[in-house]
PyMOL CGO cylinders between C-alpha atoms (Angstrom):
from pymol import cmd
from pymol.cgo import CYLINDER

trace = [
    CYLINDER, -23.37, 72.04, 58.37, -22.13, 69.90, 61.25, 0.3, 1, 1, 1, 1, 1, 1,
    CYLINDER, -22.13, 69.90, 61.25, -23.93, 66.63, 61.84, 0.3, 1, 1, 1, 1, 1, 1,
    CYLINDER, -23.93, 66.63, 61.84, -24.94, 66.51, 65.48, 0.3, 1, 1, 1, 1, 1, 1,
    CYLINDER, -24.94, 66.51, 65.48, -24.75, 63.20, 67.33, 0.3, 1, 1, 1, 1, 1, 1,
    CYLINDER, -24.75, 63.20, 67.33, -27.43, 62.02, 69.66, 0.3, 1, 1, 1, 1, 1, 1,
    CYLINDER, -27.43, 62.02, 69.66, -26.76, 62.63, 73.37, 0.3, 1, 1, 1, 1, 1, 1,
    CYLINDER, -26.76, 62.63, 73.37, -24.51, 59.95, 74.76, 0.3, 1, 1, 1, 1, 1, 1,
    CYLINDER, -24.51, 59.95, 74.76, -26.18, 57.41, 77.00, 0.3, 1, 1, 1, 1, 1, 1,
    CYLINDER, -26.18, 57.41, 77.00, -24.25, 55.61, 79.69, 0.3, 1, 1, 1, 1, 1, 1,
    CYLINDER, -24.25, 55.61, 79.69, -26.75, 52.88, 80.49, 0.3, 1, 1, 1, 1, 1, 1,
    CYLINDER, -26.75, 52.88, 80.49, -29.60, 50.96, 78.97, 0.3, 1, 1, 1, 1, 1, 1,
    CYLINDER, -29.60, 50.96, 78.97, -32.74, 49.55, 80.50, 0.3, 1, 1, 1, 1, 1, 1,
    CYLINDER, -32.74, 49.55, 80.50, -32.95, 45.80, 80.57, 0.3, 1, 1, 1, 1, 1, 1,
    CYLINDER, -32.95, 45.80, 80.57, -36.24, 43.93, 80.45, 0.3, 1, 1, 1, 1, 1, 1,
    CYLINDER, -36.24, 43.93, 80.45, -37.31, 42.51, 83.83, 0.3, 1, 1, 1, 1, 1, 1,
    CYLINDER, -37.31, 42.51, 83.83, -36.19, 38.93, 84.34, 0.3, 1, 1, 1, 1, 1, 1,
    CYLINDER, -36.19, 38.93, 84.34, -39.15, 36.50, 84.24, 0.3, 1, 1, 1, 1, 1, 1,
    CYLINDER, -39.15, 36.50, 84.24, -39.91, 34.97, 87.62, 0.3, 1, 1, 1, 1, 1, 1,
    CYLINDER, -39.91, 34.97, 87.62, -39.38, 31.43, 86.35, 0.3, 1, 1, 1, 1, 1, 1,
    CYLINDER, -39.38, 31.43, 86.35, -35.95, 32.26, 84.94, 0.3, 1, 1, 1, 1, 1, 1,
    CYLINDER, -35.95, 32.26, 84.94, -33.82, 33.79, 87.70, 0.3, 1, 1, 1, 1, 1, 1,
    CYLINDER, -33.82, 33.79, 87.70, -30.65, 34.04, 85.56, 0.3, 1, 1, 1, 1, 1, 1,
    CYLINDER, -30.65, 34.04, 85.56, -30.39, 37.02, 83.17, 0.3, 1, 1, 1, 1, 1, 1,
    CYLINDER, -30.39, 37.02, 83.17, -31.44, 36.38, 79.60, 0.3, 1, 1, 1, 1, 1, 1,
    CYLINDER, -31.44, 36.38, 79.60, -28.23, 35.69, 77.69, 0.3, 1, 1, 1, 1, 1, 1,
    CYLINDER, -28.23, 35.69, 77.69, -29.38, 37.43, 74.53, 0.3, 1, 1, 1, 1, 1, 1,
    CYLINDER, -29.38, 37.43, 74.53, -30.13, 40.61, 76.46, 0.3, 1, 1, 1, 1, 1, 1,
    CYLINDER, -30.13, 40.61, 76.46, -26.79, 40.29, 78.23, 0.3, 1, 1, 1, 1, 1, 1,
    CYLINDER, -26.79, 40.29, 78.23, -24.97, 40.04, 74.89, 0.3, 1, 1, 1, 1, 1, 1,
    CYLINDER, -24.97, 40.04, 74.89, -26.78, 43.12, 73.56, 0.3, 1, 1, 1, 1, 1, 1,
    CYLINDER, -26.78, 43.12, 73.56, -25.75, 45.04, 76.66, 0.3, 1, 1, 1, 1, 1, 1,
    CYLINDER, -25.75, 45.04, 76.66, -22.17, 43.81, 76.15, 0.3, 1, 1, 1, 1, 1, 1,
    CYLINDER, -22.17, 43.81, 76.15, -22.30, 45.02, 72.54, 0.3, 1, 1, 1, 1, 1, 1,
    CYLINDER, -22.30, 45.02, 72.54, -23.49, 48.46, 73.57, 0.3, 1, 1, 1, 1, 1, 1,
    CYLINDER, -23.49, 48.46, 73.57, -20.98, 48.83, 76.38, 0.3, 1, 1, 1, 1, 1, 1,
    CYLINDER, -20.98, 48.83, 76.38, -18.15, 47.62, 74.14, 0.3, 1, 1, 1, 1, 1, 1,
    CYLINDER, -18.15, 47.62, 74.14, -18.98, 50.33, 71.60, 0.3, 1, 1, 1, 1, 1, 1,
    CYLINDER, -18.98, 50.33, 71.60, -18.61, 53.10, 74.16, 0.3, 1, 1, 1, 1, 1, 1,
    CYLINDER, -18.61, 53.10, 74.16, -14.87, 52.52, 74.63, 0.3, 1, 1, 1, 1, 1, 1,
    CYLINDER, -14.87, 52.52, 74.63, -14.27, 53.76, 71.07, 0.3, 1, 1, 1, 1, 1, 1,
    CYLINDER, -14.27, 53.76, 71.07, -15.93, 57.15, 71.56, 0.3, 1, 1, 1, 1, 1, 1,
    CYLINDER, -15.93, 57.15, 71.56, -13.78, 60.08, 70.44, 0.3, 1, 1, 1, 1, 1, 1,
    CYLINDER, -13.78, 60.08, 70.44, -15.00, 63.65, 70.79, 0.3, 1, 1, 1, 1, 1, 1,
    CYLINDER, -15.00, 63.65, 70.79, -12.27, 65.34, 68.76, 0.3, 1, 1, 1, 1, 1, 1,
    CYLINDER, -12.27, 65.34, 68.76, -10.22, 64.81, 65.64, 0.3, 1, 1, 1, 1, 1, 1,
    CYLINDER, -10.22, 64.81, 65.64, -7.11, 64.15, 67.74, 0.3, 1, 1, 1, 1, 1, 1,
    CYLINDER, -7.11, 64.15, 67.74, -8.92, 61.53, 69.83, 0.3, 1, 1, 1, 1, 1, 1,
    CYLINDER, -8.92, 61.53, 69.83, -10.24, 59.90, 66.67, 0.3, 1, 1, 1, 1, 1, 1,
    CYLINDER, -10.24, 59.90, 66.67, -6.70, 59.62, 65.29, 0.3, 1, 1, 1, 1, 1, 1,
    CYLINDER, -6.70, 59.62, 65.29, -5.75, 57.87, 68.53, 0.3, 1, 1, 1, 1, 1, 1,
    CYLINDER, -5.75, 57.87, 68.53, -8.62, 55.37, 68.21, 0.3, 1, 1, 1, 1, 1, 1,
    CYLINDER, -8.62, 55.37, 68.21, -7.72, 54.66, 64.59, 0.3, 1, 1, 1, 1, 1, 1,
    CYLINDER, -7.72, 54.66, 64.59, -4.05, 54.19, 65.46, 0.3, 1, 1, 1, 1, 1, 1,
    CYLINDER, -4.05, 54.19, 65.46, -4.88, 51.86, 68.34, 0.3, 1, 1, 1, 1, 1, 1,
    CYLINDER, -4.88, 51.86, 68.34, -6.96, 49.65, 66.05, 0.3, 1, 1, 1, 1, 1, 1,
    CYLINDER, -6.96, 49.65, 66.05, -3.66, 49.02, 64.22, 0.3, 1, 1, 1, 1, 1, 1,
    CYLINDER, -3.66, 49.02, 64.22, -5.26, 47.79, 61.00, 0.3, 1, 1, 1, 1, 1, 1,
    CYLINDER, -5.26, 47.79, 61.00, -3.02, 49.65, 58.54, 0.3, 1, 1, 1, 1, 1, 1,
    CYLINDER, -3.02, 49.65, 58.54, 0.75, 49.85, 58.01, 0.3, 1, 1, 1, 1, 1, 1,
    CYLINDER, 0.75, 49.85, 58.01, 1.01, 53.18, 59.82, 0.3, 1, 1, 1, 1, 1, 1,
    CYLINDER, 1.01, 53.18, 59.82, -1.67, 52.40, 62.40, 0.3, 1, 1, 1, 1, 1, 1,
    CYLINDER, -1.67, 52.40, 62.40, -4.94, 53.71, 61.00, 0.3, 1, 1, 1, 1, 1, 1,
    CYLINDER, -4.94, 53.71, 61.00, -6.74, 56.72, 59.58, 0.3, 1, 1, 1, 1, 1, 1,
    CYLINDER, -6.74, 56.72, 59.58, -9.97, 58.42, 60.73, 0.3, 1, 1, 1, 1, 1, 1,
    CYLINDER, -9.97, 58.42, 60.73, -11.13, 58.67, 57.12, 0.3, 1, 1, 1, 1, 1, 1,
    CYLINDER, -11.13, 58.67, 57.12, -11.20, 54.93, 56.45, 0.3, 1, 1, 1, 1, 1, 1,
    CYLINDER, -11.20, 54.93, 56.45, -11.38, 53.24, 59.83, 0.3, 1, 1, 1, 1, 1, 1,
    CYLINDER, -11.38, 53.24, 59.83, -15.07, 52.36, 59.56, 0.3, 1, 1, 1, 1, 1, 1,
    CYLINDER, -15.07, 52.36, 59.56, -14.71, 48.67, 58.65, 0.3, 1, 1, 1, 1, 1, 1,
    CYLINDER, -14.71, 48.67, 58.65, -12.07, 47.83, 61.25, 0.3, 1, 1, 1, 1, 1, 1,
    CYLINDER, -12.07, 47.83, 61.25, -13.98, 49.83, 63.88, 0.3, 1, 1, 1, 1, 1, 1,
    CYLINDER, -13.98, 49.83, 63.88, -17.25, 48.00, 63.20, 0.3, 1, 1, 1, 1, 1, 1,
    CYLINDER, -17.25, 48.00, 63.20, -15.57, 44.59, 63.22, 0.3, 1, 1, 1, 1, 1, 1,
    CYLINDER, -15.57, 44.59, 63.22, -13.65, 45.41, 66.41, 0.3, 1, 1, 1, 1, 1, 1,
    CYLINDER, -13.65, 45.41, 66.41, -16.91, 46.28, 68.19, 0.3, 1, 1, 1, 1, 1, 1,
    CYLINDER, -16.91, 46.28, 68.19, -18.51, 43.02, 67.05, 0.3, 1, 1, 1, 1, 1, 1,
    CYLINDER, -18.51, 43.02, 67.05, -15.40, 41.09, 68.11, 0.3, 1, 1, 1, 1, 1, 1,
    CYLINDER, -15.40, 41.09, 68.11, -15.64, 42.63, 71.57, 0.3, 1, 1, 1, 1, 1, 1,
    CYLINDER, -15.64, 42.63, 71.57, -19.21, 41.33, 71.86, 0.3, 1, 1, 1, 1, 1, 1,
    CYLINDER, -19.21, 41.33, 71.86, -18.22, 37.87, 70.58, 0.3, 1, 1, 1, 1, 1, 1,
    CYLINDER, -18.22, 37.87, 70.58, -20.40, 38.11, 67.45, 0.3, 1, 1, 1, 1, 1, 1,
    CYLINDER, -20.40, 38.11, 67.45, -17.32, 38.00, 65.23, 0.3, 1, 1, 1, 1, 1, 1,
    CYLINDER, -17.32, 38.00, 65.23, -14.44, 35.60, 65.86, 0.3, 1, 1, 1, 1, 1, 1,
    CYLINDER, -14.44, 35.60, 65.86, -11.40, 36.83, 67.74, 0.3, 1, 1, 1, 1, 1, 1,
    CYLINDER, -11.40, 36.83, 67.74, -9.35, 35.51, 64.80, 0.3, 1, 1, 1, 1, 1, 1,
    CYLINDER, -9.35, 35.51, 64.80, -10.84, 38.12, 62.44, 0.3, 1, 1, 1, 1, 1, 1,
    CYLINDER, -10.84, 38.12, 62.44, -8.03, 40.35, 61.15, 0.3, 1, 1, 1, 1, 1, 1,
    CYLINDER, -8.03, 40.35, 61.15, -9.05, 44.02, 61.19, 0.3, 1, 1, 1, 1, 1, 1,
    CYLINDER, -9.05, 44.02, 61.19, -6.72, 44.71, 58.28, 0.3, 1, 1, 1, 1, 1, 1,
    CYLINDER, -6.72, 44.71, 58.28, -8.90, 42.55, 56.04, 0.3, 1, 1, 1, 1, 1, 1,
    CYLINDER, -8.90, 42.55, 56.04, -11.86, 44.88, 56.65, 0.3, 1, 1, 1, 1, 1, 1,
    CYLINDER, -11.86, 44.88, 56.65, -9.93, 48.01, 55.78, 0.3, 1, 1, 1, 1, 1, 1,
    CYLINDER, -9.93, 48.01, 55.78, -11.51, 49.33, 52.56, 0.3, 1, 1, 1, 1, 1, 1,
    CYLINDER, -11.51, 49.33, 52.56, -14.00, 46.45, 52.56, 0.3, 1, 1, 1, 1, 1, 1,
    CYLINDER, -14.00, 46.45, 52.56, -15.71, 45.82, 49.21, 0.3, 1, 1, 1, 1, 1, 1,
    CYLINDER, -15.71, 45.82, 49.21, -18.47, 43.16, 49.21, 0.3, 1, 1, 1, 1, 1, 1,
    CYLINDER, -18.47, 43.16, 49.21, -18.09, 42.68, 45.45, 0.3, 1, 1, 1, 1, 1, 1,
    CYLINDER, -18.09, 42.68, 45.45, -14.44, 41.69, 45.88, 0.3, 1, 1, 1, 1, 1, 1,
    CYLINDER, -14.44, 41.69, 45.88, -14.37, 40.27, 49.41, 0.3, 1, 1, 1, 1, 1, 1,
    CYLINDER, -14.37, 40.27, 49.41, -17.03, 37.58, 49.16, 0.3, 1, 1, 1, 1, 1, 1,
    CYLINDER, -17.03, 37.58, 49.16, -14.79, 34.83, 50.55, 0.3, 1, 1, 1, 1, 1, 1,
    CYLINDER, -14.79, 34.83, 50.55, -13.84, 36.96, 53.55, 0.3, 1, 1, 1, 1, 1, 1,
    CYLINDER, -13.84, 36.96, 53.55, -17.50, 37.69, 54.25, 0.3, 1, 1, 1, 1, 1, 1,
    CYLINDER, -17.50, 37.69, 54.25, -18.46, 34.01, 53.94, 0.3, 1, 1, 1, 1, 1, 1,
    CYLINDER, -18.46, 34.01, 53.94, -15.81, 33.10, 56.49, 0.3, 1, 1, 1, 1, 1, 1,
    CYLINDER, -15.81, 33.10, 56.49, -16.73, 35.89, 58.90, 0.3, 1, 1, 1, 1, 1, 1,
    CYLINDER, -16.73, 35.89, 58.90, -20.51, 35.66, 58.50, 0.3, 1, 1, 1, 1, 1, 1,
    CYLINDER, -20.51, 35.66, 58.50, -21.25, 32.02, 57.58, 0.3, 1, 1, 1, 1, 1, 1,
    CYLINDER, -21.25, 32.02, 57.58, -24.61, 31.59, 55.89, 0.3, 1, 1, 1, 1, 1, 1,
    CYLINDER, -24.61, 31.59, 55.89, -25.75, 29.01, 58.41, 0.3, 1, 1, 1, 1, 1, 1,
    CYLINDER, -25.75, 29.01, 58.41, -25.35, 31.46, 61.27, 0.3, 1, 1, 1, 1, 1, 1,
    CYLINDER, -25.35, 31.46, 61.27, -26.05, 34.82, 59.60, 0.3, 1, 1, 1, 1, 1, 1,
    CYLINDER, -26.05, 34.82, 59.60, -28.76, 36.29, 57.40, 0.3, 1, 1, 1, 1, 1, 1,
    CYLINDER, -28.76, 36.29, 57.40, -27.49, 38.13, 54.34, 0.3, 1, 1, 1, 1, 1, 1,
    CYLINDER, -27.49, 38.13, 54.34, -29.81, 41.01, 53.47, 0.3, 1, 1, 1, 1, 1, 1,
    CYLINDER, -29.81, 41.01, 53.47, -29.75, 43.70, 50.79, 0.3, 1, 1, 1, 1, 1, 1,
    CYLINDER, -29.75, 43.70, 50.79, -31.76, 46.81, 49.99, 0.3, 1, 1, 1, 1, 1, 1,
    CYLINDER, -31.76, 46.81, 49.99, -31.21, 48.72, 46.73, 0.3, 1, 1, 1, 1, 1, 1,
    CYLINDER, -31.21, 48.72, 46.73, -32.93, 51.92, 47.81, 0.3, 1, 1, 1, 1, 1, 1,
    CYLINDER, -32.93, 51.92, 47.81, -31.02, 55.00, 48.98, 0.3, 1, 1, 1, 1, 1, 1,
    CYLINDER, -31.02, 55.00, 48.98, -30.71, 54.90, 52.76, 0.3, 1, 1, 1, 1, 1, 1,
    CYLINDER, -30.71, 54.90, 52.76, -32.96, 57.96, 53.13, 0.3, 1, 1, 1, 1, 1, 1,
    CYLINDER, -32.96, 57.96, 53.13, -35.72, 56.27, 51.09, 0.3, 1, 1, 1, 1, 1, 1,
    CYLINDER, -35.72, 56.27, 51.09, -35.87, 52.87, 52.83, 0.3, 1, 1, 1, 1, 1, 1,
    CYLINDER, -35.87, 52.87, 52.83, -39.02, 52.12, 54.84, 0.3, 1, 1, 1, 1, 1, 1,
    CYLINDER, -39.02, 52.12, 54.84, -37.37, 50.97, 58.05, 0.3, 1, 1, 1, 1, 1, 1,
    CYLINDER, -37.37, 50.97, 58.05, -40.66, 49.69, 59.38, 0.3, 1, 1, 1, 1, 1, 1,
    CYLINDER, -40.66, 49.69, 59.38, -40.48, 47.12, 56.58, 0.3, 1, 1, 1, 1, 1, 1,
    CYLINDER, -40.48, 47.12, 56.58, -36.67, 46.75, 56.62, 0.3, 1, 1, 1, 1, 1, 1,
    CYLINDER, -36.67, 46.75, 56.62, -35.65, 47.25, 60.26, 0.3, 1, 1, 1, 1, 1, 1,
    CYLINDER, -35.65, 47.25, 60.26, -32.07, 47.02, 61.40, 0.3, 1, 1, 1, 1, 1, 1,
    CYLINDER, -32.07, 47.02, 61.40, -31.16, 45.14, 64.58, 0.3, 1, 1, 1, 1, 1, 1,
    CYLINDER, -31.16, 45.14, 64.58, -28.42, 45.39, 67.17, 0.3, 1, 1, 1, 1, 1, 1,
    CYLINDER, -28.42, 45.39, 67.17, -25.55, 43.16, 66.09, 0.3, 1, 1, 1, 1, 1, 1,
    CYLINDER, -25.55, 43.16, 66.09, -25.99, 43.88, 62.38, 0.3, 1, 1, 1, 1, 1, 1,
    CYLINDER, -25.99, 43.88, 62.38, -22.98, 44.72, 60.25, 0.3, 1, 1, 1, 1, 1, 1,
    CYLINDER, -22.98, 44.72, 60.25, -24.08, 47.24, 57.62, 0.3, 1, 1, 1, 1, 1, 1,
    CYLINDER, -24.08, 47.24, 57.62, -22.26, 48.16, 54.41, 0.3, 1, 1, 1, 1, 1, 1,
    CYLINDER, -22.26, 48.16, 54.41, -23.58, 51.40, 52.90, 0.3, 1, 1, 1, 1, 1, 1,
    CYLINDER, -23.58, 51.40, 52.90, -23.00, 51.83, 49.20, 0.3, 1, 1, 1, 1, 1, 1,
    CYLINDER, -23.00, 51.83, 49.20, -21.89, 55.21, 47.96, 0.3, 1, 1, 1, 1, 1, 1,
    CYLINDER, -21.89, 55.21, 47.96, -23.85, 55.09, 44.72, 0.3, 1, 1, 1, 1, 1, 1,
    CYLINDER, -23.85, 55.09, 44.72, -22.81, 57.14, 41.70, 0.3, 1, 1, 1, 1, 1, 1,
    CYLINDER, -22.81, 57.14, 41.70, -23.82, 60.38, 43.45, 0.3, 1, 1, 1, 1, 1, 1,
    CYLINDER, -23.82, 60.38, 43.45, -21.81, 59.65, 46.58, 0.3, 1, 1, 1, 1, 1, 1,
    CYLINDER, -21.81, 59.65, 46.58, -18.24, 60.20, 47.65, 0.3, 1, 1, 1, 1, 1, 1,
    CYLINDER, -18.24, 60.20, 47.65, -17.48, 57.15, 49.79, 0.3, 1, 1, 1, 1, 1, 1,
    CYLINDER, -17.48, 57.15, 49.79, -18.92, 53.88, 51.10, 0.3, 1, 1, 1, 1, 1, 1,
    CYLINDER, -18.92, 53.88, 51.10, -19.28, 53.28, 54.82, 0.3, 1, 1, 1, 1, 1, 1,
    CYLINDER, -19.28, 53.28, 54.82, -19.35, 50.31, 57.20, 0.3, 1, 1, 1, 1, 1, 1,
    CYLINDER, -19.35, 50.31, 57.20, -20.92, 50.32, 60.64, 0.3, 1, 1, 1, 1, 1, 1,
    CYLINDER, -20.92, 50.32, 60.64, -22.18, 48.02, 63.35, 0.3, 1, 1, 1, 1, 1, 1,
    CYLINDER, -22.18, 48.02, 63.35, -25.62, 48.59, 64.80, 0.3, 1, 1, 1, 1, 1, 1,
    CYLINDER, -25.62, 48.59, 64.80, -24.81, 48.89, 68.47, 0.3, 1, 1, 1, 1, 1, 1,
    CYLINDER, -24.81, 48.89, 68.47, -28.14, 49.67, 70.10, 0.3, 1, 1, 1, 1, 1, 1,
    CYLINDER, -28.14, 49.67, 70.10, -31.89, 49.72, 69.50, 0.3, 1, 1, 1, 1, 1, 1,
    CYLINDER, -31.89, 49.72, 69.50, -33.87, 51.54, 72.16, 0.3, 1, 1, 1, 1, 1, 1,
    CYLINDER, -33.87, 51.54, 72.16, -37.28, 50.62, 73.56, 0.3, 1, 1, 1, 1, 1, 1,
    CYLINDER, -37.28, 50.62, 73.56, -38.98, 52.83, 70.96, 0.3, 1, 1, 1, 1, 1, 1,
    CYLINDER, -38.98, 52.83, 70.96, -37.22, 51.15, 68.05, 0.3, 1, 1, 1, 1, 1, 1,
    CYLINDER, -37.22, 51.15, 68.05, -34.72, 53.94, 67.39, 0.3, 1, 1, 1, 1, 1, 1,
    CYLINDER, -34.72, 53.94, 67.39, -31.50, 52.50, 65.96, 0.3, 1, 1, 1, 1, 1, 1,
    CYLINDER, -31.50, 52.50, 65.96, -27.98, 53.67, 66.84, 0.3, 1, 1, 1, 1, 1, 1,
    CYLINDER, -27.98, 53.67, 66.84, -24.37, 53.09, 65.89, 0.3, 1, 1, 1, 1, 1, 1,
    CYLINDER, -24.37, 53.09, 65.89, -21.04, 54.13, 67.34, 0.3, 1, 1, 1, 1, 1, 1,
    CYLINDER, -21.04, 54.13, 67.34, -19.17, 55.03, 64.17, 0.3, 1, 1, 1, 1, 1, 1,
    CYLINDER, -19.17, 55.03, 64.17, -16.68, 57.47, 62.72, 0.3, 1, 1, 1, 1, 1, 1,
    CYLINDER, -16.68, 57.47, 62.72, -17.97, 60.55, 60.93, 0.3, 1, 1, 1, 1, 1, 1,
    CYLINDER, -17.97, 60.55, 60.93, -16.54, 63.66, 59.31, 0.3, 1, 1, 1, 1, 1, 1,
    CYLINDER, -16.54, 63.66, 59.31, -17.84, 66.96, 60.67, 0.3, 1, 1, 1, 1, 1, 1,
    CYLINDER, -17.84, 66.96, 60.67, -16.92, 70.61, 60.24, 0.3, 1, 1, 1, 1, 1, 1,
    CYLINDER, -16.92, 70.61, 60.24, -14.67, 70.20, 63.30, 0.3, 1, 1, 1, 1, 1, 1,
    CYLINDER, -14.67, 70.20, 63.30, -12.92, 67.14, 61.86, 0.3, 1, 1, 1, 1, 1, 1,
    CYLINDER, -12.92, 67.14, 61.86, -13.40, 63.43, 62.45, 0.3, 1, 1, 1, 1, 1, 1,
    CYLINDER, -13.40, 63.43, 62.45, -15.18, 62.08, 65.52, 0.3, 1, 1, 1, 1, 1, 1,
    CYLINDER, -15.18, 62.08, 65.52, -16.42, 58.71, 66.75, 0.3, 1, 1, 1, 1, 1, 1,
    CYLINDER, -16.42, 58.71, 66.75, -19.77, 59.15, 68.45, 0.3, 1, 1, 1, 1, 1, 1,
    CYLINDER, -19.77, 59.15, 68.45, -23.02, 57.34, 69.01, 0.3, 1, 1, 1, 1, 1, 1,
    CYLINDER, -23.02, 57.34, 69.01, -25.31, 58.43, 66.20, 0.3, 1, 1, 1, 1, 1, 1,
    CYLINDER, -25.31, 58.43, 66.20, -29.02, 57.93, 65.75, 0.3, 1, 1, 1, 1, 1, 1,
    CYLINDER, -29.02, 57.93, 65.75, -29.30, 56.15, 62.41, 0.3, 1, 1, 1, 1, 1, 1,
    CYLINDER, -29.30, 56.15, 62.41, -33.07, 56.43, 62.07, 0.3, 1, 1, 1, 1, 1, 1,
    CYLINDER, -33.07, 56.43, 62.07, -36.27, 56.70, 64.08, 0.3, 1, 1, 1, 1, 1, 1,
    CYLINDER, -36.27, 56.70, 64.08, -39.03, 54.49, 62.62, 0.3, 1, 1, 1, 1, 1, 1,
    CYLINDER, -39.03, 54.49, 62.62, -41.70, 56.81, 64.03, 0.3, 1, 1, 1, 1, 1, 1,
    CYLINDER, -41.70, 56.81, 64.03, -40.09, 59.99, 62.72, 0.3, 1, 1, 1, 1, 1, 1,
    CYLINDER, -40.09, 59.99, 62.72, -38.89, 59.68, 59.11, 0.3, 1, 1, 1, 1, 1, 1,
    CYLINDER, -38.89, 59.68, 59.11, -36.18, 62.22, 58.41, 0.3, 1, 1, 1, 1, 1, 1,
    CYLINDER, -36.18, 62.22, 58.41, -34.60, 62.00, 61.86, 0.3, 1, 1, 1, 1, 1, 1,
    CYLINDER, -34.60, 62.00, 61.86, -31.15, 60.44, 62.04, 0.3, 1, 1, 1, 1, 1, 1,
    CYLINDER, -31.15, 60.44, 62.04, -27.85, 60.44, 60.21, 0.3, 1, 1, 1, 1, 1, 1,
    CYLINDER, -27.85, 60.44, 60.21, -29.18, 58.14, 57.47, 0.3, 1, 1, 1, 1, 1, 1,
    CYLINDER, -29.18, 58.14, 57.47, -31.03, 61.22, 56.23, 0.3, 1, 1, 1, 1, 1, 1,
    CYLINDER, -31.03, 61.22, 56.23, -28.06, 63.57, 56.63, 0.3, 1, 1, 1, 1, 1, 1,
    CYLINDER, -28.06, 63.57, 56.63, -25.47, 61.46, 54.81, 0.3, 1, 1, 1, 1, 1, 1,
    CYLINDER, -25.47, 61.46, 54.81, -27.23, 61.62, 51.39, 0.3, 1, 1, 1, 1, 1, 1,
    CYLINDER, -27.23, 61.62, 51.39, -28.49, 65.19, 51.82, 0.3, 1, 1, 1, 1, 1, 1,
    CYLINDER, -28.49, 65.19, 51.82, -26.94, 67.56, 49.22, 0.3, 1, 1, 1, 1, 1, 1,
    CYLINDER, -26.94, 67.56, 49.22, -26.79, 70.30, 51.84, 0.3, 1, 1, 1, 1, 1, 1,
    CYLINDER, -26.79, 70.30, 51.84, -23.91, 68.32, 53.38, 0.3, 1, 1, 1, 1, 1, 1,
    CYLINDER, -23.91, 68.32, 53.38, -21.95, 68.04, 50.14, 0.3, 1, 1, 1, 1, 1, 1,
    CYLINDER, -21.95, 68.04, 50.14, -18.89, 69.72, 51.68, 0.3, 1, 1, 1, 1, 1, 1,
    CYLINDER, -18.89, 69.72, 51.68, -18.69, 66.92, 54.25, 0.3, 1, 1, 1, 1, 1, 1,
    CYLINDER, -18.69, 66.92, 54.25, -19.10, 64.13, 51.69, 0.3, 1, 1, 1, 1, 1, 1,
    CYLINDER, -19.10, 64.13, 51.69, -22.20, 62.14, 50.81, 0.3, 1, 1, 1, 1, 1, 1,
    CYLINDER, -22.20, 62.14, 50.81, -23.04, 58.44, 50.83, 0.3, 1, 1, 1, 1, 1, 1,
    CYLINDER, -23.04, 58.44, 50.83, -25.92, 56.01, 50.85, 0.3, 1, 1, 1, 1, 1, 1,
    CYLINDER, -25.92, 56.01, 50.85, -27.34, 56.43, 47.35, 0.3, 1, 1, 1, 1, 1, 1,
    CYLINDER, -27.34, 56.43, 47.35, -26.67, 52.78, 46.45, 0.3, 1, 1, 1, 1, 1, 1,
    CYLINDER, -26.67, 52.78, 46.45, -28.49, 51.10, 49.33, 0.3, 1, 1, 1, 1, 1, 1,
    CYLINDER, -28.49, 51.10, 49.33, -27.00, 48.67, 51.84, 0.3, 1, 1, 1, 1, 1, 1,
    CYLINDER, -27.00, 48.67, 51.84, -25.94, 45.12, 52.60, 0.3, 1, 1, 1, 1, 1, 1,
    CYLINDER, -25.94, 45.12, 52.60, -26.63, 43.70, 56.06, 0.3, 1, 1, 1, 1, 1, 1,
    CYLINDER, -26.63, 43.70, 56.06, -25.11, 40.66, 57.80, 0.3, 1, 1, 1, 1, 1, 1,
    CYLINDER, -25.11, 40.66, 57.80, -27.21, 39.68, 60.82, 0.3, 1, 1, 1, 1, 1, 1,
    CYLINDER, -27.21, 39.68, 60.82, -26.81, 36.91, 63.39, 0.3, 1, 1, 1, 1, 1, 1,
    CYLINDER, -26.81, 36.91, 63.39, -29.66, 34.45, 62.84, 0.3, 1, 1, 1, 1, 1, 1,
    CYLINDER, -29.66, 34.45, 62.84, -30.19, 34.31, 66.59, 0.3, 1, 1, 1, 1, 1, 1,
    CYLINDER, -30.19, 34.31, 66.59, -28.84, 35.83, 69.77, 0.3, 1, 1, 1, 1, 1, 1,
    CYLINDER, -28.84, 35.83, 69.77, -26.94, 35.08, 71.83, 0.3, 1, 1, 1, 1, 1, 1,
    CYLINDER, -26.94, 35.08, 71.83, -24.44, 34.07, 69.17, 0.3, 1, 1, 1, 1, 1, 1,
    CYLINDER, -24.44, 34.07, 69.17, -20.77, 33.62, 69.94, 0.3, 1, 1, 1, 1, 1, 1,
    CYLINDER, -20.77, 33.62, 69.94, -18.58, 33.07, 66.89, 0.3, 1, 1, 1, 1, 1, 1,
    CYLINDER, -18.58, 33.07, 66.89, -15.98, 31.15, 68.89, 0.3, 1, 1, 1, 1, 1, 1,
    CYLINDER, -15.98, 31.15, 68.89, -18.50, 29.12, 70.85, 0.3, 1, 1, 1, 1, 1, 1,
    CYLINDER, -18.50, 29.12, 70.85, -20.46, 29.85, 73.99, 0.3, 1, 1, 1, 1, 1, 1,
    CYLINDER, -20.46, 29.85, 73.99, -18.25, 31.43, 76.68, 0.3, 1, 1, 1, 1, 1, 1,
]
cmd.load_cgo(trace, "trace")
């Protein structure tokens, strides 16, 4: 069963600027920058996904669609300024929070980022109580029933609270990088967070049984290398 992405969106609606503040809100501007940055990584085919992985240049031979998730997520956050430009994508290849604590402390310092964890499978979390936000880095644990762990950046939250990520994914047609709906808080069961642990998709590989870690900027705008 192929996992269908949400329709691609080429623009987002920004909140009206308050009359007393004629300059655009910088937090909103950074969120728009994050979303627009994510779109440059879109890849509709397996061949295009190989090209994106190779261009990220995080591995000795360039990169691989099957394990590009960490470098891809970090590259998107770097483009938006949320992660330092000094962050080495290679260090996030095959990221493991249990082994890479020092790397995570450096990249997401506790004074500037919230560190969150949820033990529940990703299809069992109440996202009204544990909402994700644009700018989050999310590490999804495989769990003993799963086949792989996955890393993604939350790249957009729409006006109805639906949460999206531009991330790599394996489908019946091969690997792609598309904007996926992660979950819809008003419609439990909608989104790829419910497809990834679903046994019906066993042939494509399963994940998410072990919950997730989240690293979230404590406030936006946040620029890791200082305000531009």
